[in-house]
HTML snippet that shows the backbone in 3Dmol.js (N, CA, C, O; Angstrom):
<script src="https://3Dmol.org/build/3Dmol-min.js"></script>
<div id="view" style="width:600px;height:400px;position:relative"></div>
<script>
const pdb = `
ATOM      1  N   MET A   1       6.915 -11.062  12.721  1.00  0.00           N
ATOM      2  CA  MET A   1       7.308 -10.983  11.185  1.00  0.00           C
ATOM      3  C   MET A   1       7.945  -9.980  10.834  1.00  0.00           C
ATOM      4  O   MET A   1       7.114  -9.087  10.667  1.00  0.00           O
ATOM      5  N   SER A   2       9.349  -9.467  10.542  1.00  0.00           N
ATOM      6  CA  SER A   2      10.176  -8.429  10.398  1.00  0.00           C
ATOM      7  C   SER A   2       9.448  -7.863   8.891  1.00  0.00           C
ATOM      8  O   SER A   2       8.712  -8.585   8.218  1.00  0.00           O
ATOM      9  N   VAL A   3       9.762  -6.617   8.563  1.00  0.00           N
ATOM     10  CA  VAL A   3       9.517  -6.009   7.612  1.00  0.00           C
ATOM     11  C   VAL A   3      10.094  -6.487   6.054  1.00  0.00           C
ATOM     12  O   VAL A   3       9.483  -6.438   4.987  1.00  0.00           O
ATOM     13  N   GLN A   4      11.534  -6.977   6.330  1.00  0.00           N
ATOM     14  CA  GLN A   4      11.920  -7.710   5.146  1.00  0.00           C
ATOM     15  C   GLN A   4      11.080  -8.879   4.638  1.00  0.00           C
ATOM     16  O   GLN A   4      10.782  -9.133   3.471  1.00  0.00           O
ATOM     17  N   GLN A   5      10.694  -9.674   5.978  1.00  0.00           N
ATOM     18  CA  GLN A   5       9.601 -10.722   5.640  1.00  0.00           C
ATOM     19  C   GLN A   5       8.245 -10.377   4.784  1.00  0.00           C
ATOM     20  O   GLN A   5       7.647 -10.943   3.869  1.00  0.00           O
ATOM     21  N   LYS A   6       8.066  -9.229   5.494  1.00  0.00           N
ATOM     22  CA  LYS A   6       6.557  -8.546   5.082  1.00  0.00           C
ATOM     23  C   LYS A   6       6.649  -8.491   3.524  1.00  0.00           C
ATOM     24  O   LYS A   6       5.890  -9.041   2.726  1.00  0.00           O
ATOM     25  N   THR A   7       7.927  -7.575   3.212  1.00  0.00           N
ATOM     26  CA  THR A   7       8.103  -7.575   2.028  1.00  0.00           C
ATOM     27  C   THR A   7       8.212  -8.469   1.022  1.00  0.00           C
ATOM     28  O   THR A   7       7.700  -8.256  -0.077  1.00  0.00           O
ATOM     29  N   ASP A   8       9.015  -9.753   1.359  1.00  0.00           N
ATOM     30  CA  ASP A   8       9.143 -10.648   0.694  1.00  0.00           C
ATOM     31  C   ASP A   8       7.759 -11.273   0.485  1.00  0.00           C
ATOM     32  O   ASP A   8       7.604 -11.983  -0.509  1.00  0.00           O
ATOM     33  N   GLN A   9       6.695 -11.065   1.367  1.00  0.00           N
ATOM     34  CA  GLN A   9       5.297 -11.791   0.939  1.00  0.00           C
ATOM     35  C   GLN A   9       4.716 -10.853  -0.082  1.00  0.00           C
ATOM     36  O   GLN A   9       4.036 -11.160  -1.062  1.00  0.00           O
ATOM     37  N   ILE A  10       5.047  -9.815   0.258  1.00  0.00           N
ATOM     38  CA  ILE A  10       4.213  -8.908  -0.810  1.00  0.00           C
ATOM     39  C   ILE A  10       4.867  -9.206  -2.176  1.00  0.00           C
ATOM     40  O   ILE A  10       4.066  -9.288  -3.107  1.00  0.00           O
ATOM     41  N   LYS A  11       6.110  -9.375  -2.458  1.00  0.00           N
ATOM     42  CA  LYS A  11       6.693  -9.885  -3.778  1.00  0.00           C
ATOM     43  C   LYS A  11       5.915 -11.365  -4.189  1.00  0.00           C
ATOM     44  O   LYS A  11       5.456 -11.702  -5.280  1.00  0.00           O
ATOM     45  N   GLN A  12       5.940 -11.945  -3.182  1.00  0.00           N
ATOM     46  CA  GLN A  12       5.654 -13.676  -3.505  1.00  0.00           C
ATOM     47  C   GLN A  12       3.924 -13.831  -3.681  1.00  0.00           C
ATOM     48  O   GLN A  12       3.400 -14.551  -4.532  1.00  0.00           O
ATOM     49  N   PHE A  13       3.430 -13.276  -3.022  1.00  0.00           N
ATOM     50  CA  PHE A  13       1.714 -13.160  -2.800  1.00  0.00           C
ATOM     51  C   PHE A  13       1.057 -12.187  -2.963  1.00  0.00           C
ATOM     52  O   PHE A  13      -0.060 -12.214  -2.447  1.00  0.00           O
ATOM     53  N   MET A  14       1.413 -11.092  -3.640  1.00  0.00           N
ATOM     54  CA  MET A  14       0.298  -9.776  -3.794  1.00  0.00           C
ATOM     55  C   MET A  14       1.213  -8.995  -5.392  1.00  0.00           C
ATOM     56  O   MET A  14       1.741  -7.885  -5.457  1.00  0.00           O
ATOM     57  N   PRO A  15       1.135  -9.819  -6.241  1.00  0.00           N
ATOM     58  CA  PRO A  15       1.801  -9.184  -7.353  1.00  0.00           C
ATOM     59  C   PRO A  15       1.227  -8.079  -7.451  1.00  0.00           C
ATOM     60  O   PRO A  15       1.973  -7.103  -7.376  1.00  0.00           O
ATOM     61  N   GLU A  16      -0.066  -7.851  -7.622  1.00  0.00           N
ATOM     62  CA  GLU A  16      -0.331  -5.932  -8.256  1.00  0.00           C
ATOM     63  C   GLU A  16      -0.151  -5.278  -7.473  1.00  0.00           C
ATOM     64  O   GLU A  16      -0.009  -4.114  -7.849  1.00  0.00           O
ATOM     65  N   THR A  17      -0.051  -5.480  -6.178  1.00  0.00           N
ATOM     66  CA  THR A  17       0.223  -4.584  -5.006  1.00  0.00           C
ATOM     67  C   THR A  17       1.889  -4.066  -5.051  1.00  0.00           C
ATOM     68  O   THR A  17       2.353  -3.014  -4.610  1.00  0.00           O
ATOM     69  N   TYR A  18       2.606  -5.211  -5.754  1.00  0.00           N
ATOM     70  CA  TYR A  18       4.180  -5.267  -5.700  1.00  0.00           C
ATOM     71  C   TYR A  18       4.215  -4.148  -7.133  1.00  0.00           C
ATOM     72  O   TYR A  18       4.984  -3.194  -7.013  1.00  0.00           O
ATOM     73  N   LYS A  19       3.548  -4.235  -8.232  1.00  0.00           N
ATOM     74  CA  LYS A  19       3.433  -3.564  -9.431  1.00  0.00           C
ATOM     75  C   LYS A  19       2.851  -2.240  -8.862  1.00  0.00           C
ATOM     76  O   LYS A  19       3.468  -1.210  -9.135  1.00  0.00           O
ATOM     77  N   ALA A  20       1.927  -2.170  -8.234  1.00  0.00           N
ATOM     78  CA  ALA A  20       1.611  -0.473  -7.681  1.00  0.00           C
ATOM     79  C   ALA A  20       2.711   0.244  -7.114  1.00  0.00           C
ATOM     80  O   ALA A  20       2.993   1.412  -7.379  1.00  0.00           O
ATOM     81  N   ILE A  21       3.477  -0.704  -6.115  1.00  0.00           N
ATOM     82  CA  ILE A  21       4.941   0.157  -5.302  1.00  0.00           C
ATOM     83  C   ILE A  21       5.370   0.421  -6.236  1.00  0.00           C
ATOM     84  O   ILE A  21       5.430   1.630  -6.459  1.00  0.00           O
ATOM     85  N   LYS A  22       5.833  -0.402  -7.158  1.00  0.00           N
ATOM     86  CA  LYS A  22       7.064   0.077  -8.222  1.00  0.00           C
ATOM     87  C   LYS A  22       6.622   1.400  -9.081  1.00  0.00           C
ATOM     88  O   LYS A  22       7.352   2.292  -9.513  1.00  0.00           O
ATOM     89  N   ALA A  23       5.032   1.235  -9.209  1.00  0.00           N
ATOM     90  CA  ALA A  23       4.440   2.169 -10.222  1.00  0.00           C
ATOM     91  C   ALA A  23       4.685   3.705  -9.481  1.00  0.00           C
ATOM     92  O   ALA A  23       4.937   4.755 -10.071  1.00  0.00           O
ATOM     93  N   ARG A  24       4.537   3.506  -8.048  1.00  0.00           N
ATOM     94  CA  ARG A  24       4.797   4.760  -7.252  1.00  0.00           C
ATOM     95  C   ARG A  24       5.890   5.504  -7.069  1.00  0.00           C
ATOM     96  O   ARG A  24       6.054   6.720  -6.972  1.00  0.00           O
ATOM     97  N   ALA A  25       6.992   4.111  -7.020  1.00  0.00           N
ATOM     98  CA  ALA A  25       8.137   4.412  -7.220  1.00  0.00           C
ATOM     99  C   ALA A  25       8.991   5.643  -8.218  1.00  0.00           C
ATOM    100  O   ALA A  25       9.751   6.598  -8.056  1.00  0.00           O
ATOM    101  N   ASP A  26       8.160   4.754  -9.547  1.00  0.00           N
ATOM    102  CA  ASP A  26       8.352   5.808 -10.506  1.00  0.00           C
ATOM    103  C   ASP A  26       8.131   6.769 -10.598  1.00  0.00           C
ATOM    104  O   ASP A  26       8.822   7.569 -11.229  1.00  0.00           O
ATOM    105  N   LEU A  27       6.818   7.106  -9.846  1.00  0.00           N
ATOM    106  CA  LEU A  27       6.391   8.705  -9.975  1.00  0.00           C
ATOM    107  C   LEU A  27       7.315   9.167  -8.924  1.00  0.00           C
ATOM    108  O   LEU A  27       8.254   9.845  -9.343  1.00  0.00           O
ATOM    109  N   ILE A  28       7.267   8.967  -7.723  1.00  0.00           N
ATOM    110  CA  ILE A  28       7.835   9.651  -6.658  1.00  0.00           C
ATOM    111  C   ILE A  28       9.437   9.254  -5.787  1.00  0.00           C
ATOM    112  O   ILE A  28      10.039   9.701  -4.811  1.00  0.00           O
ATOM    113  N   GLY A  29       9.652   8.147  -6.820  1.00  0.00           N
ATOM    114  CA  GLY A  29      11.259   7.867  -6.552  1.00  0.00           C
ATOM    115  C   GLY A  29      11.162   6.742  -4.971  1.00  0.00           C
ATOM    116  O   GLY A  29      10.167   6.232  -4.456  1.00  0.00           O
ATOM    117  N   ASN A  30      12.688   6.667  -4.543  1.00  0.00           N
ATOM    118  CA  ASN A  30      12.594   5.939  -3.447  1.00  0.00           C
ATOM    119  C   ASN A  30      11.624   6.060  -2.432  1.00  0.00           C
ATOM    120  O   ASN A  30      11.321   4.993  -1.897  1.00  0.00           O
ATOM    121  N   GLN A  31      10.925   7.305  -1.931  1.00  0.00           N
ATOM    122  CA  GLN A  31      10.057   8.094  -0.855  1.00  0.00           C
ATOM    123  C   GLN A  31       9.540   6.314  -0.928  1.00  0.00           C
ATOM    124  O   GLN A  31       9.801   5.418  -0.125  1.00  0.00           O
ATOM    125  N   ALA A  32       8.947   6.274  -1.867  1.00  0.00           N
ATOM    126  CA  ALA A  32       7.740   5.277  -2.123  1.00  0.00           C
ATOM    127  C   ALA A  32       8.131   3.703  -1.416  1.00  0.00           C
ATOM    128  O   ALA A  32       7.353   3.254  -0.574  1.00  0.00           O
ATOM    129  N   TYR A  33       9.216   3.007  -1.761  1.00  0.00           N
ATOM    130  CA  TYR A  33       9.762   2.120  -0.990  1.00  0.00           C
ATOM    131  C   TYR A  33      10.030   2.657   0.943  1.00  0.00           C
ATOM    132  O   TYR A  33      10.227   1.961   1.939  1.00  0.00           O
ATOM    133  N   HIS A  34       9.939   3.794   0.808  1.00  0.00           N
ATOM    134  CA  HIS A  34      10.224   4.253   2.460  1.00  0.00           C
ATOM    135  C   HIS A  34       9.232   3.973   3.214  1.00  0.00           C
ATOM    136  O   HIS A  34       9.241   3.395   4.301  1.00  0.00           O
ATOM    137  N   LEU A  35       8.129   4.507   2.458  1.00  0.00           N
ATOM    138  CA  LEU A  35       6.457   4.670   2.964  1.00  0.00           C
ATOM    139  C   LEU A  35       6.327   3.348   3.346  1.00  0.00           C
ATOM    140  O   LEU A  35       5.968   2.943   4.451  1.00  0.00           O
ATOM    141  N   VAL A  36       6.705   2.549   2.161  1.00  0.00           N
ATOM    142  CA  VAL A  36       6.374   0.845   2.361  1.00  0.00           C
ATOM    143  C   VAL A  36       6.888   0.191   3.824  1.00  0.00           C
ATOM    144  O   VAL A  36       6.260  -0.512   4.615  1.00  0.00           O
ATOM    145  N   ARG A  37       8.172   0.657   3.876  1.00  0.00           N
ATOM    146  CA  ARG A  37       8.549  -0.394   4.736  1.00  0.00           C
ATOM    147  C   ARG A  37       8.150   0.675   6.293  1.00  0.00           C
ATOM    148  O   ARG A  37       8.216   0.029   7.338  1.00  0.00           O
ATOM    149  N   ARG A  38       7.848   1.859   6.417  1.00  0.00           N
ATOM    150  CA  ARG A  38       7.283   2.597   7.728  1.00  0.00           C
ATOM    151  C   ARG A  38       5.822   1.749   7.656  1.00  0.00           C
ATOM    152  O   ARG A  38       5.784   0.880   8.527  1.00  0.00           O
ATOM    153  N   GLY A  39       4.819   1.799   6.957  1.00  0.00           N
ATOM    154  CA  GLY A  39       3.885   1.183   7.009  1.00  0.00           C
ATOM    155  C   GLY A  39       3.939  -0.250   7.229  1.00  0.00           C
ATOM    156  O   GLY A  39       2.926  -0.786   7.678  1.00  0.00           O
ATOM    157  N   LEU A  40       5.133  -1.066   6.939  1.00  0.00           N
ATOM    158  CA  LEU A  40       4.901  -2.391   7.446  1.00  0.00           C
ATOM    159  C   LEU A  40       5.750  -2.554   8.809  1.00  0.00           C
ATOM    160  O   LEU A  40       5.584  -3.521   9.552  1.00  0.00           O
ATOM    161  N   ALA A  41       6.581  -1.625   9.045  1.00  0.00           N
ATOM    162  CA  ALA A  41       6.665  -1.380  10.424  1.00  0.00           C
ATOM    163  C   ALA A  41       5.714  -0.938  11.742  1.00  0.00           C
ATOM    164  O   ALA A  41       5.966  -0.945  12.946  1.00  0.00           O
ATOM    165  N   GLY A  42       4.707  -0.614  11.110  1.00  0.00           N
ATOM    166  CA  GLY A  42       3.849  -0.450  11.809  1.00  0.00           C
ATOM    167  C   GLY A  42       2.723   1.312  11.917  1.00  0.00           C
ATOM    168  O   GLY A  42       1.646   1.584  12.448  1.00  0.00           O
ATOM    169  N   GLU A  43       3.508   1.927  11.286  1.00  0.00           N
ATOM    170  CA  GLU A  43       3.456   3.429  11.280  1.00  0.00           C
ATOM    171  C   GLU A  43       1.874   4.014  10.630  1.00  0.00           C
ATOM    172  O   GLU A  43       2.055   4.082   9.414  1.00  0.00           O
ATOM    173  N   PRO A  44       0.701   4.370  10.888  1.00  0.00           N
ATOM    174  CA  PRO A  44      -0.389   4.717   9.977  1.00  0.00           C
ATOM    175  C   PRO A  44      -0.258   5.859   8.967  1.00  0.00           C
ATOM    176  O   PRO A  44       0.395   6.902   8.990  1.00  0.00           O
ATOM    177  N   ASN A  45      -1.135   5.295   8.030  1.00  0.00           N
ATOM    178  CA  ASN A  45      -0.677   6.611   6.815  1.00  0.00           C
ATOM    179  C   ASN A  45       0.127   7.059   5.874  1.00  0.00           C
ATOM    180  O   ASN A  45       0.228   8.089   5.208  1.00  0.00           O
ATOM    181  N   CYS A  46       0.830   5.770   5.997  1.00  0.00           N
ATOM    182  CA  CYS A  46       2.063   5.547   4.966  1.00  0.00           C
ATOM    183  C   CYS A  46       1.944   4.473   3.844  1.00  0.00           C
ATOM    184  O   CYS A  46       2.329   4.721   2.701  1.00  0.00           O
ATOM    185  N   PHE A  47       1.428   3.331   4.176  1.00  0.00           N
ATOM    186  CA  PHE A  47       1.291   2.139   3.131  1.00  0.00           C
ATOM    187  C   PHE A  47       0.204   1.465   3.885  1.00  0.00           C
ATOM    188  O   PHE A  47       0.156   1.370   5.112  1.00  0.00           O
ATOM    189  N   TRP A  48      -0.757   0.960   2.947  1.00  0.00           N
ATOM    190  CA  TRP A  48      -1.454  -0.228   3.325  1.00  0.00           C
ATOM    191  C   TRP A  48      -2.046  -1.037   2.019  1.00  0.00           C
ATOM    192  O   TRP A  48      -2.666  -0.243   1.311  1.00  0.00           O
ATOM    193  N   ALA A  49      -2.047  -1.868   1.684  1.00  0.00           N
ATOM    194  CA  ALA A  49      -2.323  -2.754   0.840  1.00  0.00           C
ATOM    195  C   ALA A  49      -3.218  -4.301   1.314  1.00  0.00           C
ATOM    196  O   ALA A  49      -2.944  -5.091   2.217  1.00  0.00           O
ATOM    197  N   MET A  50      -4.334  -4.326   0.328  1.00  0.00           N
ATOM    198  CA  MET A  50      -4.979  -5.780   0.357  1.00  0.00           C
ATOM    199  C   MET A  50      -5.036  -6.579  -0.919  1.00  0.00           C
ATOM    200  O   MET A  50      -5.359  -6.106  -2.009  1.00  0.00           O
ATOM    201  N   GLU A  51      -4.690  -7.852  -0.688  1.00  0.00           N
ATOM    202  CA  GLU A  51      -4.721  -8.571  -1.799  1.00  0.00           C
ATOM    203  C   GLU A  51      -4.689  -9.801  -1.950  1.00  0.00           C
ATOM    204  O   GLU A  51      -3.614 -10.392  -1.851  1.00  0.00           O
ATOM    205  N   ALA A  52      -5.967 -10.529  -2.250  1.00  0.00           N
ATOM    206  CA  ALA A  52      -5.908 -12.126  -2.650  1.00  0.00           C
ATOM    207  C   ALA A  52      -6.144 -12.426  -1.057  1.00  0.00           C
ATOM    208  O   ALA A  52      -6.061 -13.638  -0.860  1.00  0.00           O
ATOM    209  N   GLY A  53      -6.345 -11.873  -0.165  1.00  0.00           N
ATOM    210  CA  GLY A  53      -6.833 -12.400   1.264  1.00  0.00           C
ATOM    211  C   GLY A  53      -5.310 -11.930   1.791  1.00  0.00           C
ATOM    212  O   GLY A  53      -4.963 -12.575   2.780  1.00  0.00           O
ATOM    213  N   HIS A  54      -4.498 -11.107   1.411  1.00  0.00           N
ATOM    214  CA  HIS A  54      -3.113 -10.751   2.314  1.00  0.00           C
ATOM    215  C   HIS A  54      -3.470  -9.245   2.250  1.00  0.00           C
ATOM    216  O   HIS A  54      -4.008  -8.475   1.455  1.00  0.00           O
ATOM    217  N   VAL A  55      -2.888  -9.205   3.519  1.00  0.00           N
ATOM    218  CA  VAL A  55      -3.248  -7.251   4.132  1.00  0.00           C
ATOM    219  C   VAL A  55      -1.777  -7.006   4.926  1.00  0.00           C
ATOM    220  O   VAL A  55      -1.310  -7.375   6.003  1.00  0.00           O
ATOM    221  N   MET A  56      -1.458  -6.444   4.160  1.00  0.00           N
ATOM    222  CA  MET A  56       0.150  -5.661   4.643  1.00  0.00           C
ATOM    223  C   MET A  56       0.203  -4.326   4.995  1.00  0.00           C
ATOM    224  O   MET A  56      -0.348  -3.625   4.147  1.00  0.00           O
ATOM    225  N   GLY A  57       0.728  -3.624   6.065  1.00  0.00           N
ATOM    226  CA  GLY A  57       1.186  -2.359   5.982  1.00  0.00           C
ATOM    227  C   GLY A  57       0.305  -2.000   7.419  1.00  0.00           C
ATOM    228  O   GLY A  57       0.141  -2.872   8.272  1.00  0.00           O
ATOM    229  N   THR A  58      -0.162  -0.804   7.555  1.00  0.00           N
ATOM    230  CA  THR A  58      -0.811  -0.343   8.616  1.00  0.00           C
ATOM    231  C   THR A  58      -1.884   0.495   8.318  1.00  0.00           C
ATOM    232  O   THR A  58      -1.490   1.430   7.621  1.00  0.00           O
ATOM    233  N   PRO A  59      -3.285   0.556   8.599  1.00  0.00           N
ATOM    234  CA  PRO A  59      -4.456   1.313   8.070  1.00  0.00           C
ATOM    235  C   PRO A  59      -4.092   3.143   8.342  1.00  0.00           C
ATOM    236  O   PRO A  59      -3.512   3.776   9.224  1.00  0.00           O
ATOM    237  N   PHE A  60      -4.674   3.435   7.275  1.00  0.00           N
ATOM    238  CA  PHE A  60      -4.731   5.180   7.751  1.00  0.00           C
ATOM    239  C   PHE A  60      -5.647   5.280   8.559  1.00  0.00           C
ATOM    240  O   PHE A  60      -6.636   4.551   8.627  1.00  0.00           O
ATOM    241  N   ASN A  61      -5.337   6.346   9.343  1.00  0.00           N
ATOM    242  CA  ASN A  61      -6.538   6.862  10.514  1.00  0.00           C
ATOM    243  C   ASN A  61      -7.032   8.159   9.785  1.00  0.00           C
ATOM    244  O   ASN A  61      -7.812   8.777  10.509  1.00  0.00           O
ATOM    245  N   LEU A  62      -6.847   8.671   8.753  1.00  0.00           N
ATOM    246  CA  LEU A  62      -7.393   9.938   8.297  1.00  0.00           C
ATOM    247  C   LEU A  62      -8.687   9.708   7.802  1.00  0.00           C
ATOM    248  O   LEU A  62      -8.988   8.750   7.090  1.00  0.00           O
ATOM    249  N   VAL A  63      -9.569  10.727   8.241  1.00  0.00           N
ATOM    250  CA  VAL A  63     -10.704  11.211   8.034  1.00  0.00           C
ATOM    251  C   VAL A  63     -11.367  10.149   6.503  1.00  0.00           C
ATOM    252  O   VAL A  63     -11.028  10.593   5.406  1.00  0.00           O
ATOM    253  N   ASP A  64     -12.076   9.099   6.502  1.00  0.00           N
ATOM    254  CA  ASP A  64     -12.779   8.920   5.642  1.00  0.00           C
ATOM    255  C   ASP A  64     -12.062   8.113   4.589  1.00  0.00           C
ATOM    256  O   ASP A  64     -12.636   7.843   3.534  1.00  0.00           O
ATOM    257  N   VAL A  65     -10.988   7.768   4.803  1.00  0.00           N
ATOM    258  CA  VAL A  65      -9.919   7.260   3.591  1.00  0.00           C
ATOM    259  C   VAL A  65     -10.462   5.483   3.733  1.00  0.00           C
ATOM    260  O   VAL A  65     -10.749   4.848   2.719  1.00  0.00           O
ATOM    261  N   GLN A  66     -10.526   4.915   5.020  1.00  0.00           N
ATOM    262  CA  GLN A  66     -10.602   3.548   4.802  1.00  0.00           C
ATOM    263  C   GLN A  66     -12.407   3.233   4.603  1.00  0.00           C
ATOM    264  O   GLN A  66     -12.692   2.050   4.421  1.00  0.00           O
ATOM    265  N   ARG A  67     -13.225   3.936   4.626  1.00  0.00           N
ATOM    266  CA  ARG A  67     -14.501   3.921   4.145  1.00  0.00           C
ATOM    267  C   ARG A  67     -14.372   4.149   2.460  1.00  0.00           C
ATOM    268  O   ARG A  67     -14.725   3.361   1.583  1.00  0.00           O
ATOM    269  N   ASP A  68     -13.838   5.301   2.326  1.00  0.00           N
ATOM    270  CA  ASP A  68     -13.740   5.699   0.785  1.00  0.00           C
ATOM    271  C   ASP A  68     -13.194   4.150  -0.189  1.00  0.00           C
ATOM    272  O   ASP A  68     -13.823   3.679  -1.137  1.00  0.00           O
ATOM    273  N   VAL A  69     -12.006   3.652   0.327  1.00  0.00           N
ATOM    274  CA  VAL A  69     -11.341   2.737   0.236  1.00  0.00           C
ATOM    275  C   VAL A  69     -12.455   1.117  -0.045  1.00  0.00           C
ATOM    276  O   VAL A  69     -12.369   0.375  -1.024  1.00  0.00           O
ATOM    277  N   ALA A  70     -13.209   0.990   0.883  1.00  0.00           N
ATOM    278  CA  ALA A  70     -13.986   0.037   1.187  1.00  0.00           C
ATOM    279  C   ALA A  70     -15.244  -0.104  -0.079  1.00  0.00           C
ATOM    280  O   ALA A  70     -15.624  -1.072  -0.739  1.00  0.00           O
ATOM    281  N   TRP A  71     -15.658   1.331  -0.051  1.00  0.00           N
ATOM    282  CA  TRP A  71     -16.743   1.526  -0.999  1.00  0.00           C
ATOM    283  C   TRP A  71     -16.121   1.347  -2.290  1.00  0.00           C
ATOM    284  O   TRP A  71     -16.566   0.290  -2.739  1.00  0.00           O
ATOM    285  N   ALA A  72     -15.215   1.924  -3.197  1.00  0.00           N
ATOM    286  CA  ALA A  72     -14.584   1.721  -3.943  1.00  0.00           C
ATOM    287  C   ALA A  72     -14.101  -0.042  -4.538  1.00  0.00           C
ATOM    288  O   ALA A  72     -13.996  -0.545  -5.657  1.00  0.00           O
ATOM    289  N   MET A  73     -13.970  -0.388  -3.588  1.00  0.00           N
ATOM    290  CA  MET A  73     -13.418  -1.984  -3.280  1.00  0.00           C
ATOM    291  C   MET A  73     -15.019  -2.502  -3.978  1.00  0.00           C
ATOM    292  O   MET A  73     -14.993  -2.769  -5.179  1.00  0.00           O
ATOM    293  N   VAL A  74     -16.018  -2.603  -3.435  1.00  0.00           N
ATOM    294  CA  VAL A  74     -17.111  -3.351  -3.328  1.00  0.00           C
ATOM    295  C   VAL A  74     -17.788  -2.984  -4.611  1.00  0.00           C
ATOM    296  O   VAL A  74     -18.215  -3.824  -5.403  1.00  0.00           O
ATOM    297  N   SER A  75     -17.884  -1.399  -4.817  1.00  0.00           N
ATOM    298  CA  SER A  75     -18.830  -0.612  -5.793  1.00  0.00           C
ATOM    299  C   SER A  75     -17.725  -0.625  -6.991  1.00  0.00           C
ATOM    300  O   SER A  75     -17.891   0.361  -7.710  1.00  0.00           O
ATOM    301  N   PHE A  76     -16.848  -1.298  -7.338  1.00  0.00           N
ATOM    302  CA  PHE A  76     -16.076  -1.714  -8.466  1.00  0.00           C
ATOM    303  C   PHE A  76     -15.463  -2.957  -8.495  1.00  0.00           C
ATOM    304  O   PHE A  76     -14.899  -3.320  -9.527  1.00  0.00           O
ATOM    305  N   GLY A  77     -15.495  -3.728  -7.414  1.00  0.00           N
ATOM    306  CA  GLY A  77     -14.880  -5.028  -7.739  1.00  0.00           C
ATOM    307  C   GLY A  77     -13.629  -4.880  -7.687  1.00  0.00           C
ATOM    308  O   GLY A  77     -13.064  -5.494  -8.592  1.00  0.00           O
ATOM    309  N   CYS A  78     -12.935  -4.310  -6.990  1.00  0.00           N
ATOM    310  CA  CYS A  78     -11.498  -4.248  -7.244  1.00  0.00           C
ATOM    311  C   CYS A  78     -10.900  -5.575  -6.602  1.00  0.00           C
ATOM    312  O   CYS A  78     -11.445  -5.906  -5.549  1.00  0.00           O
ATOM    313  N   ALA A  79      -9.954  -6.326  -7.022  1.00  0.00           N
ATOM    314  CA  ALA A  79      -9.409  -7.499  -6.792  1.00  0.00           C
ATOM    315  C   ALA A  79      -8.150  -6.975  -5.443  1.00  0.00           C
ATOM    316  O   ALA A  79      -7.899  -7.590  -4.408  1.00  0.00           O
ATOM    317  N   TYR A  80      -7.727  -6.059  -5.779  1.00  0.00           N
ATOM    318  CA  TYR A  80      -6.659  -5.243  -4.918  1.00  0.00           C
ATOM    319  C   TYR A  80      -6.768  -4.127  -4.413  1.00  0.00           C
ATOM    320  O   TYR A  80      -7.602  -3.419  -4.976  1.00  0.00           O
ATOM    321  N   ALA A  81      -6.016  -3.482  -3.179  1.00  0.00           N
ATOM    322  CA  ALA A  81      -6.273  -1.910  -2.732  1.00  0.00           C
ATOM    323  C   ALA A  81      -4.545  -1.861  -2.479  1.00  0.00           C
ATOM    324  O   ALA A  81      -3.833  -2.803  -2.131  1.00  0.00           O
ATOM    325  N   CYS A  82      -4.142  -0.472  -2.768  1.00  0.00           N
ATOM    326  CA  CYS A  82      -3.231  -0.121  -2.415  1.00  0.00           C
ATOM    327  C   CYS A  82      -2.881   1.250  -2.118  1.00  0.00           C
ATOM    328  O   CYS A  82      -2.717   1.970  -3.103  1.00  0.00           O
ATOM    329  N   ILE A  83      -2.725   1.791  -0.924  1.00  0.00           N
ATOM    330  CA  ILE A  83      -2.819   3.002  -0.372  1.00  0.00           C
ATOM    331  C   ILE A  83      -1.497   3.958  -0.115  1.00  0.00           C
ATOM    332  O   ILE A  83      -0.684   3.723   0.778  1.00  0.00           O
ATOM    333  N   PHE A  84      -1.437   4.662  -0.693  1.00  0.00           N
ATOM    334  CA  PHE A  84      -0.272   5.732  -0.100  1.00  0.00           C
ATOM    335  C   PHE A  84      -0.596   6.907   0.181  1.00  0.00           C
ATOM    336  O   PHE A  84      -1.799   7.071  -0.020  1.00  0.00           O
ATOM    337  N   PRO A  85       0.101   8.139   0.690  1.00  0.00           N
ATOM    338  CA  PRO A  85      -0.316   9.290   0.968  1.00  0.00           C
ATOM    339  C   PRO A  85      -0.049  10.065  -0.155  1.00  0.00           C
ATOM    340  O   PRO A  85       0.835   9.798  -0.969  1.00  0.00           O
ATOM    341  N   LEU A  86      -0.941  11.205  -0.223  1.00  0.00           N
ATOM    342  CA  LEU A  86      -0.876  11.869  -1.587  1.00  0.00           C
ATOM    343  C   LEU A  86       0.803  12.738  -1.537  1.00  0.00           C
ATOM    344  O   LEU A  86       1.257  13.242  -0.509  1.00  0.00           O
ATOM    345  N   LEU A  87       1.393  12.738  -2.670  1.00  0.00           N
ATOM    346  CA  LEU A  87       2.537  13.521  -2.255  1.00  0.00           C
ATOM    347  C   LEU A  87       2.898  13.678  -4.042  1.00  0.00           C
ATOM    348  O   LEU A  87       2.364  13.141  -5.012  1.00  0.00           O
ATOM    349  N   GLU A  88       4.048  14.667  -3.934  1.00  0.00           N
ATOM    350  CA  GLU A  88       4.101  15.361  -5.060  1.00  0.00           C
ATOM    351  C   GLU A  88       4.819  14.247  -5.872  1.00  0.00           C
ATOM    352  O   GLU A  88       5.292  13.281  -5.273  1.00  0.00           O
ATOM    353  N   SER A  89       4.928  14.377  -7.457  1.00  0.00           N
ATOM    354  CA  SER A  89       5.717  13.248  -8.029  1.00  0.00           C
ATOM    355  C   SER A  89       7.252  13.972  -8.166  1.00  0.00           C
ATOM    356  O   SER A  89       7.348  15.197  -8.096  1.00  0.00           O
ATOM    357  N   LYS A  90       8.408  13.129  -8.362  1.00  0.00           N
ATOM    358  CA  LYS A  90       9.617  13.709  -8.450  1.00  0.00           C
ATOM    359  C   LYS A  90       9.956  14.123  -9.737  1.00  0.00           C
ATOM    360  O   LYS A  90      11.117  14.181 -10.143  1.00  0.00           O
ATOM    361  N   ALA A  91       8.775  14.467 -10.511  1.00  0.00           N
ATOM    362  CA  ALA A  91       9.354  14.738 -11.941  1.00  0.00           C
ATOM    363  C   ALA A  91       9.060  16.719 -11.742  1.00  0.00           C
ATOM    364  O   ALA A  91       9.367  17.484 -12.656  1.00  0.00           O
TER     365      ALA A  91
END
`;
const viewer = $3Dmol.createViewer("view");
viewer.addModel(pdb, "pdb");
viewer.setStyle({}, {cartoon: {color: "spectrum"}});
viewer.zoomTo();
viewer.render();
</script>
């Protein structure tokens, strides 16, 4: 599946993830969309999301990230997760 097809699936089947991507773009600019495309293309530590049984992106291989996300999802009953690397805002 191409990056564009994956992006289309996010828009169609992962509405909360899509909102989170747009919110991230409001903070850091177009770099958010570049990170999504890189993660969808298979690059780790750029973008990963899960919502309603759909998983997109590439897992982070940084120490403890996946463990901490899983803990938060189970502990707080999260319906979705959308992970970006920590970056400075555009402001």
